[in-house]
Structures are given as C-alpha cells and as structure tokens.
C-alpha positions in Angstrom: 69.0 -113.0 111.5 67.6 -116.3 110.2 69.9 -116.0 107.2 72.9 -115.6 109.5 71.9 -118.6 111.6 71.5 -120.7 108.5 74.9 -119.6 107.3 76.4 -120.3 110.7 74.8 -123.8 110.9 75.7 -124.8 107.3 79.3 -123.8 107.6 79.9 -125.1 111.2 80.6 -121.7 112.6 80.5 -121.6 116.4 79.2 -118.1 117.1 76.5 -116.1 115.4 78.6 -112.9 115.5 81.4 -114.7 113.6 78.8 -115.8 110.9 77.6 -112.2 110.7 81.2 -111.0 110.2 81.8 -113.5 107.4 78.6 -112.6 105.6 79.5 -108.9 105.8 83.0 -109.6 104.5 81.7 -111.6 101.6 79.1 -108.9 100.8 81.8 -106.2 100.7 84.1 -108.3 98.6 81.2 -108.8 96.1 80.6 -105.1 96.0 84.2 -104.4 95.4 84.4 -106.9 92.6 81.3 -105.3 91.0 82.9 -101.9 91.1 86.2 -103.2 89.8 84.6 -104.8 86.8 82.6 -101.7 86.1 85.7 -99.4 86.2 87.8 -101.8 84.2 85.2 -102.1 81.5 85.0 -105.8 81.7 81.9 -107.8 81.4 81.1 -109.5 84.7 81.7 -113.2 84.7 79.5 -115.7 86.4 79.5 -115.4 90.1 81.4 -118.6 90.6 84.1 -117.6 88.1 84.3 -114.1 89.5 85.1 -115.3 93.0 87.9 -117.5 91.6 89.5 -114.7 89.5 88.9 -111.7 91.8 92.0 -112.5 93.9 94.3 -112.7 90.9 93.0 -109.4 89.7 93.8 -107.5 92.9 97.4 -106.7 91.6 96.1 -105.5 88.2 97.5 -102.1 86.9 93.9 -100.8 86.7 93.2 -101.6 90.4 96.6 -100.2 91.4 95.7 -96.9 89.7 92.4 -96.8 91.6 94.1 -97.1 95.0 97.1 -94.8 94.4 97.3 -91.6 96.4 99.3 -88.6 95.5 
C-alpha cells in the first residue's frame, strides 16, 4: 500500500483507489507487451522505448493473428 500511496502522491492522484487502478493497468500493459515480444520473436527493447513503441505495435499483423477468433 505504501507504493500505491507514493504513486498517488507523486502523480497528484486524488484517490488511493484511482492510484491502485492505474498501477494495475500499467502492470497489465507491461505483461501484455512482454508476451507480445516473446511471441513475435523480437528482442525486448529498453523499458522506456518499449512503452513508446507498444501502442504503435498494437495494430501489427502478428498481434491481429493472436486475437482473431474463428
């Protein structure tokens, strides 16, 4: 809980529950990015670069194949 409070305070978030939601969302996005890089056989970039490029890769053919349903 101390980490959430620190995150909340550092980013000017009003409610602790909002800070927890944001931390969980960021954690899930990080895990999704790791799986994407593993499946697409790419070498993971530095974390800061990965965050910048992850959104542009969401429309990649590899990811589209992963989420297609029959």
